[in-house]
PQR file with spaces between the fields and no chain letter, atoms N, CA, C, O and H, PARSE charges and radii, in Angstrom:
ATOM       1  N    UNK     1     192.334   97.355  147.443 -0.4000 1.5000
ATOM       2  CA   UNK     1     192.077   98.978  147.510 -0.0000 2.0000
ATOM       3  C    UNK     1     191.319   99.505  146.305  0.5500 1.7000
ATOM       4  O    UNK     1     190.484  100.404  146.403 -0.5500 1.4000
ATOM       5  N    UNK     2     191.648   98.904  145.150 -0.4000 1.5000
ATOM       6  CA   UNK     2     191.083   99.189  143.913 -0.0000 2.0000
ATOM       7  C    UNK     2     189.330   99.294  143.964  0.5500 1.7000
ATOM       8  O    UNK     2     188.681  100.114  143.314 -0.5500 1.4000
ATOM       9  H    UNK     2     192.327   98.174  145.070  0.4000 1.0000
ATOM      10  N    UNK     3     188.906   98.535  144.648 -0.4000 1.5000
ATOM      11  CA   UNK     3     187.341   98.400  144.686 -0.0000 2.0000
ATOM      12  C    UNK     3     186.945   99.147  145.755  0.5500 1.7000
ATOM      13  O    UNK     3     187.454   98.970  146.861 -0.5500 1.4000
ATOM      14  H    UNK     3     189.433   97.869  145.176  0.4000 1.0000
ATOM      15  N    UNK     4     185.824  100.223  145.494 -0.4000 1.5000
ATOM      16  CA   UNK     4     185.185  100.808  146.451 -0.0000 2.0000
ATOM      17  C    UNK     4     183.692  100.282  146.944  0.5500 1.7000
ATOM      18  O    UNK     4     183.118  100.679  147.959 -0.5500 1.4000
ATOM      19  H    UNK     4     185.410  100.367  144.595  0.4000 1.0000
ATOM      20  N    UNK     5     183.287   99.493  146.188 -0.4000 1.5000
ATOM      21  CA   UNK     5     182.026   98.777  146.224 -0.0000 2.0000
ATOM      22  C    UNK     5     182.302   97.287  145.999  0.5500 1.7000
ATOM      23  O    UNK     5     182.985   96.768  145.115 -0.5500 1.4000
ATOM      24  H    UNK     5     183.752   99.171  145.364  0.4000 1.0000
ATOM      25  N    UNK     6     181.568   96.674  147.069 -0.4000 1.5000
ATOM      26  CA   UNK     6     181.728   95.256  147.201 -0.0000 2.0000
ATOM      27  C    UNK     6     180.932   94.397  146.143  0.5500 1.7000
ATOM      28  O    UNK     6     181.391   93.288  145.868 -0.5500 1.4000
ATOM      29  H    UNK     6     181.014   97.095  147.787  0.4000 1.0000
ATOM      30  N    UNK     7     179.790   94.821  145.536 -0.4000 1.5000
ATOM      31  CA   UNK     7     178.698   94.254  144.794 -0.0000 2.0000
ATOM      32  C    UNK     7     179.108   94.238  143.355  0.5500 1.7000
ATOM      33  O    UNK     7     179.128   93.225  142.656 -0.5500 1.4000
ATOM      34  H    UNK     7     179.418   95.722  145.759  0.4000 1.0000
ATOM      35  N    UNK     8     179.506   95.712  142.884 -0.4000 1.5000
ATOM      36  CA   UNK     8     179.758   95.906  141.573 -0.0000 2.0000
ATOM      37  C    UNK     8     180.860   96.982  141.473  0.5500 1.7000
ATOM      38  O    UNK     8     180.999   97.758  142.418 -0.5500 1.4000
ATOM      39  H    UNK     8     179.490   96.535  143.451  0.4000 1.0000
ATOM      40  N    UNK     9     181.633   97.074  140.409 -0.4000 1.5000
ATOM      41  CA   UNK     9     182.574   98.067  140.387 -0.0000 2.0000
ATOM      42  C    UNK     9     183.263   97.998  138.979  0.5500 1.7000
ATOM      43  O    UNK     9     183.257   96.977  138.292 -0.5500 1.4000
ATOM      44  H    UNK     9     181.520   96.444  139.641  0.4000 1.0000
ATOM      45  N    UNK    10     183.849   99.162  138.620 -0.4000 1.5000
ATOM      46  CA   UNK    10     184.639   98.928  137.112 -0.0000 2.0000
ATOM      47  C    UNK    10     185.762   97.970  137.467  0.5500 1.7000
ATOM      48  O    UNK    10     186.367   97.985  138.539 -0.5500 1.4000
ATOM      49  H    UNK    10     183.854   99.992  139.179  0.4000 1.0000
ATOM      50  N    UNK    11     185.977   97.144  136.472 -0.4000 1.5000
ATOM      51  CA   UNK    11     187.122   96.239  136.698 -0.0000 2.0000
ATOM      52  C    UNK    11     188.379   96.869  136.434  0.5500 1.7000
ATOM      53  O    UNK    11     188.500   97.772  135.606 -0.5500 1.4000
ATOM      54  H    UNK    11     185.486   97.132  135.601  0.4000 1.0000
ATOM      55  N    UNK    12     189.398   96.371  137.180 -0.4000 1.5000
ATOM      56  CA   UNK    12     190.770   96.815  137.067 -0.0000 2.0000
ATOM      57  C    UNK    12     191.391   96.572  135.650  0.5500 1.7000
ATOM      58  O    UNK    12     192.418   97.186  135.360 -0.5500 1.4000
ATOM      59  H    UNK    12     189.300   95.638  137.853  0.4000 1.0000
ATOM      60  N    UNK    13     190.891   95.811  134.859 -0.4000 1.5000
ATOM      61  CA   UNK    13     191.226   95.632  133.630 -0.0000 2.0000
ATOM      62  C    UNK    13     190.380   95.979  132.463  0.5500 1.7000
ATOM      63  O    UNK    13     190.706   96.018  131.276 -0.5500 1.4000
ATOM      64  H    UNK    13     190.057   95.312  135.095  0.4000 1.0000
ATOM      65  N    UNK    14     189.198   96.231  133.033 -0.4000 1.5000
ATOM      66  CA   UNK    14     187.952   96.548  132.068 -0.0000 2.0000
ATOM      67  C    UNK    14     187.650   97.984  131.873  0.5500 1.7000
ATOM      68  O    UNK    14     186.859   98.282  130.978 -0.5500 1.4000
ATOM      69  H    UNK    14     188.934   96.199  133.997  0.4000 1.0000
ATOM      70  N    UNK    15     188.237   98.999  132.674 -0.4000 1.5000
ATOM      71  CA   UNK    15     187.961  100.187  132.774 -0.0000 2.0000
ATOM      72  C    UNK    15     186.494  100.357  133.157  0.5500 1.7000
ATOM      73  O    UNK    15     186.126   99.804  134.194 -0.5500 1.4000
ATOM      74  H    UNK    15     188.879   98.756  133.401  0.4000 1.0000
ATOM      75  N    UNK    16     185.664  101.018  132.481 -0.4000 1.5000
ATOM      76  CA   UNK    16     184.328  101.281  133.146 -0.0000 2.0000
ATOM      77  C    UNK    16     183.143  100.000  133.108  0.5500 1.7000
ATOM      78  O    UNK    16     182.041   99.918  133.651 -0.5500 1.4000
ATOM      79  H    UNK    16     185.963  101.467  131.639  0.4000 1.0000
ATOM      80  N    UNK    17     183.846   99.119  132.272 -0.4000 1.5000
ATOM      81  CA   UNK    17     183.057   97.799  132.388 -0.0000 2.0000
ATOM      82  C    UNK    17     182.930   97.276  133.753  0.5500 1.7000
ATOM      83  O    UNK    17     183.867   97.155  134.543 -0.5500 1.4000
ATOM      84  H    UNK    17     184.741   99.186  131.831  0.4000 1.0000
ATOM      85  N    UNK    18     181.621   96.954  133.988 -0.4000 1.5000
ATOM      86  CA   UNK    18     181.250   96.637  135.375 -0.0000 2.0000
ATOM      87  C    UNK    18     181.388   95.021  135.842  0.5500 1.7000
ATOM      88  O    UNK    18     180.926   94.056  135.232 -0.5500 1.4000
ATOM      89  H    UNK    18     180.860   97.053  133.347  0.4000 1.0000
ATOM      90  N    UNK    19     181.979   95.010  136.810 -0.4000 1.5000
ATOM      91  CA   UNK    19     182.430   93.541  137.420 -0.0000 2.0000
ATOM      92  C    UNK    19     181.195   93.444  138.506  0.5500 1.7000
ATOM      93  O    UNK    19     180.811   94.468  139.070 -0.5500 1.4000
ATOM      94  H    UNK    19     182.354   95.794  137.305  0.4000 1.0000
ATOM      95  N    UNK    20     180.666   92.319  138.741 -0.4000 1.5000
ATOM      96  CA   UNK    20     180.179   91.899  139.828 -0.0000 2.0000
ATOM      97  C    UNK    20     180.844   91.231  140.834  0.5500 1.7000
ATOM      98  O    UNK    20     181.588   90.313  140.489 -0.5500 1.4000
ATOM      99  H    UNK    20     180.979   91.487  138.283  0.4000 1.0000
ATOM     100  N    UNK    21     180.716   91.545  142.216 -0.4000 1.5000
ATOM     101  CA   UNK    21     181.595   90.945  143.096 -0.0000 2.0000
ATOM     102  C    UNK    21     182.900   91.059  142.753  0.5500 1.7000
ATOM     103  O    UNK    21     183.561   90.021  142.709 -0.5500 1.4000
ATOM     104  H    UNK    21     180.112   92.292  142.496  0.4000 1.0000
ATOM     105  N    UNK    22     183.478   92.219  142.469 -0.4000 1.5000
ATOM     106  CA   UNK    22     184.847   92.604  141.970 -0.0000 2.0000
ATOM     107  C    UNK    22     185.851   91.955  142.622  0.5500 1.7000
ATOM     108  O    UNK    22     186.497   91.135  141.970 -0.5500 1.4000
ATOM     109  H    UNK    22     182.942   93.063  142.504  0.4000 1.0000
ATOM     110  N    UNK    23     186.149   92.157  143.860 -0.4000 1.5000
ATOM     111  CA   UNK    23     187.299   91.619  144.688 -0.0000 2.0000
ATOM     112  C    UNK    23     187.435   90.210  144.523  0.5500 1.7000
ATOM     113  O    UNK    23     188.520   89.781  144.128 -0.5500 1.4000
ATOM     114  H    UNK    23     185.624   92.824  144.390  0.4000 1.0000
ATOM     115  N    UNK    24     186.287   89.250  144.820 -0.4000 1.5000
ATOM     116  CA   UNK    24     186.360   87.914  144.698 -0.0000 2.0000
ATOM     117  C    UNK    24     186.665   87.591  143.236  0.5500 1.7000
ATOM     118  O    UNK    24     187.651   86.916  142.942 -0.5500 1.4000
ATOM     119  H    UNK    24     185.406   89.598  145.140  0.4000 1.0000
ATOM     120  N    UNK    25     185.827   88.068  142.325 -0.4000 1.5000
ATOM     121  CA   UNK    25     185.827   87.697  140.830 -0.0000 2.0000
ATOM     122  C    UNK    25     187.095   87.836  140.393  0.5500 1.7000
ATOM     123  O    UNK    25     187.612   86.837  139.894 -0.5500 1.4000
ATOM     124  H    UNK    25     185.026   88.616  142.563  0.4000 1.0000
ATOM     125  N    UNK    26     187.781   88.924  140.464 -0.4000 1.5000
ATOM     126  CA   UNK    26     189.167   89.188  139.827 -0.0000 2.0000
ATOM     127  C    UNK    26     190.195   88.286  140.668  0.5500 1.7000
ATOM     128  O    UNK    26     191.078   87.683  140.059 -0.5500 1.4000
ATOM     129  H    UNK    26     187.361   89.736  140.869  0.4000 1.0000
ATOM     130  N    UNK    27     190.095   88.201  141.933 -0.4000 1.5000
ATOM     131  CA   UNK    27     190.865   87.374  142.562 -0.0000 2.0000
ATOM     132  C    UNK    27     190.943   85.938  142.027  0.5500 1.7000
ATOM     133  O    UNK    27     192.013   85.342  141.903 -0.5500 1.4000
ATOM     134  H    UNK    27     189.377   88.691  142.427  0.4000 1.0000
ATOM     135  N    UNK    28     189.676   85.387  141.701 -0.4000 1.5000
ATOM     136  CA   UNK    28     189.581   84.046  141.067 -0.0000 2.0000
ATOM     137  C    UNK    28     190.051   84.063  139.806  0.5500 1.7000
ATOM     138  O    UNK    28     190.822   83.158  139.486 -0.5500 1.4000
ATOM     139  H    UNK    28     188.807   85.871  141.803  0.4000 1.0000
ATOM     140  N    UNK    29     189.748   84.933  138.972 -0.4000 1.5000
ATOM     141  CA   UNK    29     190.168   84.933  137.497 -0.0000 2.0000
ATOM     142  C    UNK    29     191.563   84.976  137.465  0.5500 1.7000
ATOM     143  O    UNK    29     192.094   84.497  136.463 -0.5500 1.4000
ATOM     144  H    UNK    29     189.122   85.668  139.232  0.4000 1.0000
ATOM     145  N    UNK    30     192.452   85.561  138.555 -0.4000 1.5000
ATOM     146  CA   UNK    30     193.731   85.558  138.645 -0.0000 2.0000
ATOM     147  C    UNK    30     194.480   84.408  139.332  0.5500 1.7000
ATOM     148  O    UNK    30     195.706   84.334  139.410 -0.5500 1.4000
ATOM     149  H    UNK    30     192.021   85.951  139.369  0.4000 1.0000
ATOM     150  N    UNK    31     193.556   83.474  139.845 -0.4000 1.5000
ATOM     151  CA   UNK    31     193.801   82.184  140.317 -0.0000 2.0000
ATOM     152  C    UNK    31     194.835   82.737  141.700  0.5500 1.7000
ATOM     153  O    UNK    31     195.915   82.225  141.991 -0.5500 1.4000
ATOM     154  H    UNK    31     192.560   83.535  139.781  0.4000 1.0000
ATOM     155  N    UNK    32     194.189   83.883  142.416 -0.4000 1.5000
ATOM     156  CA   UNK    32     194.864   84.065  143.728 -0.0000 2.0000
ATOM     157  C    UNK    32     194.008   83.679  144.755  0.5500 1.7000
ATOM     158  O    UNK    32     193.223   84.512  145.208 -0.5500 1.4000
ATOM     159  H    UNK    32     193.311   84.299  142.179  0.4000 1.0000
ATOM     160  N    UNK    33     194.043   82.390  145.252 -0.4000 1.5000
ATOM     161  CA   UNK    33     192.944   81.603  145.941 -0.0000 2.0000
ATOM     162  C    UNK    33     193.027   82.149  147.367  0.5500 1.7000
ATOM     163  O    UNK    33     192.033   81.972  148.072 -0.5500 1.4000
ATOM     164  H    UNK    33     194.680   81.714  144.884  0.4000 1.0000
ATOM     165  N    UNK    34     193.925   82.695  147.809 -0.4000 1.5000
ATOM     166  CA   UNK    34     193.949   83.056  149.204 -0.0000 2.0000
ATOM     167  C    UNK    34     193.301   84.423  149.351  0.5500 1.7000
ATOM     168  O    UNK    34     192.548   84.769  150.261 -0.5500 1.4000
ATOM     169  H    UNK    34     194.732   82.839  147.237  0.4000 1.0000
ATOM     170  N    UNK    35     193.735   85.189  148.255 -0.4000 1.5000
ATOM     171  CA   UNK    35     192.999   86.517  148.046 -0.0000 2.0000
ATOM     172  C    UNK    35     191.407   86.410  147.674  0.5500 1.7000
ATOM     173  O    UNK    35     190.591   87.267  148.013 -0.5500 1.4000
ATOM     174  H    UNK    35     194.347   84.908  147.516  0.4000 1.0000
ATOM     175  N    UNK    36     191.136   85.413  147.043 -0.4000 1.5000
ATOM     176  CA   UNK    36     189.772   85.096  146.557 -0.0000 2.0000
ATOM     177  C    UNK    36     188.883   84.564  147.931  0.5500 1.7000
ATOM     178  O    UNK    36     187.725   84.943  148.110 -0.5500 1.4000
ATOM     179  H    UNK    36     191.800   84.717  146.768  0.4000 1.0000
ATOM     180  N    UNK    37     189.464   83.798  148.707 -0.4000 1.5000
ATOM     181  CA   UNK    37     188.817   83.439  149.902 -0.0000 2.0000
ATOM     182  C    UNK    37     188.755   84.544  150.935  0.5500 1.7000
ATOM     183  O    UNK    37     187.834   84.394  151.738 -0.5500 1.4000
ATOM     184  H    UNK    37     190.405   83.491  148.562  0.4000 1.0000
ATOM     185  N    UNK    38     189.455   85.540  151.102 -0.4000 1.5000
ATOM     186  CA   UNK    38     189.535   86.803  151.854 -0.0000 2.0000
ATOM     187  C    UNK    38     188.134   87.688  151.481  0.5500 1.7000
ATOM     188  O    UNK    38     187.241   88.050  152.246 -0.5500 1.4000
ATOM     189  H    UNK    38     190.203   85.662  150.450  0.4000 1.0000
ATOM     190  N    UNK    39     188.289   87.920  149.897 -0.4000 1.5000
ATOM     191  CA   UNK    39     187.163   88.778  149.314 -0.0000 2.0000
ATOM     192  C    UNK    39     185.968   88.022  149.427  0.5500 1.7000
ATOM     193  O    UNK    39     184.990   88.729  149.669 -0.5500 1.4000
ATOM     194  H    UNK    39     189.015   87.626  149.275  0.4000 1.0000
ATOM     195  N    UNK    40     185.727   86.752  149.324 -0.4000 1.5000
ATOM     196  CA   UNK    40     184.447   86.043  149.525 -0.0000 2.0000
ATOM     197  C    UNK    40     183.942   86.218  151.039  0.5500 1.7000
ATOM     198  O    UNK    40     182.742   86.424  151.213 -0.5500 1.4000
ATOM     199  H    UNK    40     186.522   86.178  149.127  0.4000 1.0000
ATOM     200  N    UNK    41     184.747   86.148  152.065 -0.4000 1.5000
ATOM     201  CA   UNK    41     184.415   86.490  153.290 -0.0000 2.0000
ATOM     202  C    UNK    41     184.111   87.832  153.395  0.5500 1.7000
ATOM     203  O    UNK    41     183.054   88.112  153.961 -0.5500 1.4000
ATOM     204  H    UNK    41     185.723   85.980  151.923  0.4000 1.0000
ATOM     205  N    UNK    42     184.866   88.799  152.936 -0.4000 1.5000
ATOM     206  CA   UNK    42     184.687   90.203  152.888 -0.0000 2.0000
ATOM     207  C    UNK    42     183.034   90.456  152.385  0.5500 1.7000
ATOM     208  O    UNK    42     182.213   90.953  153.155 -0.5500 1.4000
ATOM     209  H    UNK    42     185.724   88.572  152.476  0.4000 1.0000
ATOM     210  N    UNK    43     182.726   90.079  151.125 -0.4000 1.5000
ATOM     211  CA   UNK    43     181.538   90.453  150.488 -0.0000 2.0000
ATOM     212  C    UNK    43     180.342   89.723  151.335  0.5500 1.7000
ATOM     213  O    UNK    43     179.220   90.214  151.460 -0.5500 1.4000
ATOM     214  H    UNK    43     183.393   89.676  150.498  0.4000 1.0000
ATOM     215  N    UNK    44     180.739   88.519  151.875 -0.4000 1.5000
ATOM     216  CA   UNK    44     179.723   87.751  152.570 -0.0000 2.0000
ATOM     217  C    UNK    44     179.229   88.572  153.590  0.5500 1.7000
ATOM     218  O    UNK    44     178.027   88.822  153.678 -0.5500 1.4000
ATOM     219  H    UNK    44     181.651   88.120  151.773  0.4000 1.0000
ATOM     220  N    UNK    45     180.242   89.101  154.530 -0.4000 1.5000
ATOM     221  CA   UNK    45     180.010   90.158  155.636 -0.0000 2.0000
ATOM     222  C    UNK    45     179.033   91.345  155.107  0.5500 1.7000
ATOM     223  O    UNK    45     178.006   91.610  155.732 -0.5500 1.4000
ATOM     224  H    UNK    45     181.218   88.898  154.458  0.4000 1.0000
ATOM     225  N    UNK    46     179.359   91.971  154.055 -0.4000 1.5000
ATOM     226  CA   UNK    46     178.585   92.961  153.432 -0.0000 2.0000
ATOM     227  C    UNK    46     177.227   92.580  152.931  0.5500 1.7000
ATOM     228  O    UNK    46     176.390   93.483  152.929 -0.5500 1.4000
ATOM     229  H    UNK    46     180.194   91.755  153.547  0.4000 1.0000
ATOM     230  N    UNK    47     176.899   91.508  152.547 -0.4000 1.5000
ATOM     231  CA   UNK    47     175.761   91.054  152.250 -0.0000 2.0000
ATOM     232  C    UNK    47     174.832   90.730  153.469  0.5500 1.7000
ATOM     233  O    UNK    47     173.689   91.182  153.540 -0.5500 1.4000
ATOM     234  H    UNK    47     177.579   90.774  152.549  0.4000 1.0000
ATOM     235  N    UNK    48     175.375   89.941  154.401 -0.4000 1.5000
ATOM     236  CA   UNK    48     174.820   89.631  155.738 -0.0000 2.0000
ATOM     237  C    UNK    48     174.444   91.132  156.419  0.5500 1.7000
ATOM     238  O    UNK    48     173.414   91.342  157.059 -0.5500 1.4000
ATOM     239  H    UNK    48     176.303   89.574  154.344  0.4000 1.0000
ATOM     240  N    UNK    49     175.345   91.984  156.187 -0.4000 1.5000
ATOM     241  CA   UNK    49     175.056   93.286  156.812 -0.0000 2.0000
ATOM     242  C    UNK    49     173.771   94.037  156.219  0.5500 1.7000
ATOM     243  O    UNK    49     172.973   94.662  156.917 -0.5500 1.4000
ATOM     244  H    UNK    49     176.183   91.813  155.668  0.4000 1.0000
ATOM     245  N    UNK    50     173.695   93.899  154.951 -0.4000 1.5000
ATOM     246  CA   UNK    50     172.712   94.671  154.216 -0.0000 2.0000
ATOM     247  C    UNK    50     171.338   94.021  154.411  0.5500 1.7000
ATOM     248  O    UNK    50     170.313   94.692  154.528 -0.5500 1.4000
ATOM     249  H    UNK    50     174.344   93.391  154.384  0.4000 1.0000
ATOM     250  N    UNK    51     171.371   92.524  154.442 -0.4000 1.5000
ATOM     251  CA   UNK    51     170.264   91.790  154.795 -0.0000 2.0000
ATOM     252  C    UNK    51     169.660   92.067  156.274  0.5500 1.7000
ATOM     253  O    UNK    51     168.470   92.144  156.579 -0.5500 1.4000
ATOM     254  H    UNK    51     172.204   91.979  154.346  0.4000 1.0000
ATOM     255  N    UNK    52     170.609   92.176  156.974 -0.4000 1.5000
ATOM     256  CA   UNK    52     170.122   92.769  158.386 -0.0000 2.0000
ATOM     257  C    UNK    52     169.411   93.948  158.357  0.5500 1.7000
ATOM     258  O    UNK    52     168.279   94.028  158.836 -0.5500 1.4000
ATOM     259  H    UNK    52     171.576   92.113  156.726  0.4000 1.0000
ATOM     260  N    UNK    53     170.020   94.929  157.800 -0.4000 1.5000
ATOM     261  CA   UNK    53     169.371   96.296  157.781 -0.0000 2.0000
ATOM     262  C    UNK    53     168.055   96.355  157.176  0.5500 1.7000
ATOM     263  O    UNK    53     167.118   97.014  157.627 -0.5500 1.4000
ATOM     264  H    UNK    53     170.939   94.863  157.411  0.4000 1.0000
ATOM     265  N    UNK    54     168.024   95.523  155.976 -0.4000 1.5000
ATOM     266  CA   UNK    54     166.730   95.277  155.115 -0.0000 2.0000
ATOM     267  C    UNK    54     165.717   94.693  156.278  0.5500 1.7000
ATOM     268  O    UNK    54     164.612   95.237  156.283 -0.5500 1.4000
ATOM     269  H    UNK    54     168.785   94.988  155.610  0.4000 1.0000
ATOM     270  N    UNK    55     165.873   93.947  156.993 -0.4000 1.5000
ATOM     271  CA   UNK    55     164.998   93.203  157.926 -0.0000 2.0000
ATOM     272  C    UNK    55     164.638   94.079  158.880  0.5500 1.7000
ATOM     273  O    UNK    55     163.485   93.963  159.294 -0.5500 1.4000
ATOM     274  H    UNK    55     166.770   93.505  156.989  0.4000 1.0000
ATOM     275  N    UNK    56     165.419   95.059  159.415 -0.4000 1.5000
ATOM     276  CA   UNK    56     165.248   96.008  160.582 -0.0000 2.0000
ATOM     277  C    UNK    56     164.181   96.985  159.804  0.5500 1.7000
ATOM     278  O    UNK    56     163.068   97.160  160.299 -0.5500 1.4000
ATOM     279  H    UNK    56     166.356   95.153  159.079  0.4000 1.0000
ATOM     280  N    UNK    57     164.491   97.510  158.779 -0.4000 1.5000
ATOM     281  CA   UNK    57     163.686   98.419  158.199 -0.0000 2.0000
ATOM     282  C    UNK    57     162.257   97.944  157.963  0.5500 1.7000
ATOM     283  O    UNK    57     161.273   98.662  158.141 -0.5500 1.4000
ATOM     284  H    UNK    57     165.395   97.369  158.377  0.4000 1.0000
ATOM     285  N    UNK    58     162.219   96.670  157.546 -0.4000 1.5000
ATOM     286  CA   UNK    58     161.024   96.117  157.082 -0.0000 2.0000
ATOM     287  C    UNK    58     160.172   95.850  158.486  0.5500 1.7000
ATOM     288  O    UNK    58     158.952   96.010  158.474 -0.5500 1.4000
ATOM     289  H    UNK    58     163.019   96.087  157.401  0.4000 1.0000
ATOM     290  N    UNK    59     160.734   95.514  159.468 -0.4000 1.5000
ATOM     291  CA   UNK    59     159.976   95.417  160.786 -0.0000 2.0000
ATOM     292  C    UNK    59     159.567   96.931  161.238  0.5500 1.7000
ATOM     293  O    UNK    59     158.510   97.144  161.831 -0.5500 1.4000
ATOM     294  H    UNK    59     161.726   95.384  159.478  0.4000 1.0000
ATOM     295  N    UNK    60     160.409   97.869  160.938 -0.4000 1.5000
ATOM     296  CA   UNK    60     159.957   99.150  161.289 -0.0000 2.0000
ATOM     297  C    UNK    60     158.736   99.517  160.521  0.5500 1.7000
ATOM     298  O    UNK    60     157.748  100.075  160.998 -0.5500 1.4000
ATOM     299  H    UNK    60     161.268   97.696  160.456  0.4000 1.0000
ATOM     300  N    UNK    61     158.880   99.195  159.445 -0.4000 1.5000
ATOM     301  CA   UNK    61     157.568   99.709  158.392 -0.0000 2.0000
ATOM     302  C    UNK    61     156.438   98.789  159.082  0.5500 1.7000
ATOM     303  O    UNK    61     155.466   99.359  159.576 -0.5500 1.4000
ATOM     304  H    UNK    61     159.683   98.742  159.058  0.4000 1.0000
ATOM     305  N    UNK    62     156.528   97.466  159.129 -0.4000 1.5000
ATOM     306  CA   UNK    62     155.357   96.874  159.632 -0.0000 2.0000
ATOM     307  C    UNK    62     154.631   97.333  160.739  0.5500 1.7000
ATOM     308  O    UNK    62     153.403   97.321  160.824 -0.5500 1.4000
ATOM     309  H    UNK    62     157.318   97.003  158.728  0.4000 1.0000
ATOM     310  N    UNK    63     155.624   97.844  161.802 -0.4000 1.5000
ATOM     311  CA   UNK    63     155.271   98.318  163.141 -0.0000 2.0000
ATOM     312  C    UNK    63     154.395   99.625  162.759  0.5500 1.7000
ATOM     313  O    UNK    63     153.303   99.740  163.315 -0.5500 1.4000
ATOM     314  H    UNK    63     156.621   97.854  161.733  0.4000 1.0000
ATOM     315  N    UNK    64     154.794  100.565  161.887 -0.4000 1.5000
ATOM     316  CA   UNK    64     154.280  101.723  161.529 -0.0000 2.0000
ATOM     317  C    UNK    64     152.888  101.386  160.804  0.5500 1.7000
ATOM     318  O    UNK    64     151.929  102.045  161.207 -0.5500 1.4000
ATOM     319  H    UNK    64     155.681  100.471  161.436  0.4000 1.0000
ATOM     320  N    UNK    65     152.683  100.587  159.936 -0.4000 1.5000
ATOM     321  CA   UNK    65     151.586  100.173  159.359 -0.0000 2.0000
ATOM     322  C    UNK    65     150.539   99.685  160.297  0.5500 1.7000
ATOM     323  O    UNK    65     149.367  100.048  160.188 -0.5500 1.4000
ATOM     324  H    UNK    65     153.461  100.052  159.608  0.4000 1.0000
ATOM     325  N    UNK    66     150.963   98.845  161.239 -0.4000 1.5000
ATOM     326  CA   UNK    66     150.261   98.285  162.350 -0.0000 2.0000
ATOM     327  C    UNK    66     149.450   99.359  163.218  0.5500 1.7000
ATOM     328  O    UNK    66     148.244   99.306  163.458 -0.5500 1.4000
ATOM     329  H    UNK    66     151.915   98.550  161.328  0.4000 1.0000
ATOM     330  N    UNK    67     150.405  100.406  163.669 -0.4000 1.5000
ATOM     331  CA   UNK    67     149.924  101.240  164.453 -0.0000 2.0000
ATOM     332  C    UNK    67     149.056  102.460  163.730  0.5500 1.7000
ATOM     333  O    UNK    67     148.219  103.184  164.269 -0.5500 1.4000
ATOM     334  H    UNK    67     151.384  100.450  163.474  0.4000 1.0000
ATOM     335  N    UNK    68     149.485  102.469  162.416 -0.4000 1.5000
ATOM     336  CA   UNK    68     148.414  103.391  161.590 -0.0000 2.0000
ATOM     337  C    UNK    68     147.207  102.864  161.289  0.5500 1.7000
ATOM     338  O    UNK    68     146.252  103.617  161.096 -0.5500 1.4000
ATOM     339  H    UNK    68     150.165  101.881  161.979  0.4000 1.0000
ATOM     340  N    UNK    69     147.074  101.422  161.203 -0.4000 1.5000
ATOM     341  CA   UNK    69     146.148  100.590  160.784 -0.0000 2.0000
ATOM     342  C    UNK    69     144.867  100.774  161.486  0.5500 1.7000
ATOM     343  O    UNK    69     143.900  100.067  161.203 -0.5500 1.4000
ATOM     344  H    UNK    69     147.850  100.811  161.360  0.4000 1.0000
């Protein structure tokens, strides 16, 4: 629950020092392997969702450019 962002966040022990992929990274650092596996699954779903959104936006831009072209 500490992390609000899946890609980067202040570390639990580092204050404002940024940690990338914070849930997975800290679970790995603490050797909490079950938690690490869950966090890796979570962040992979977030990344896949962002990739899908980028693809949809790119397609919309291309359609607009083609229609305006």
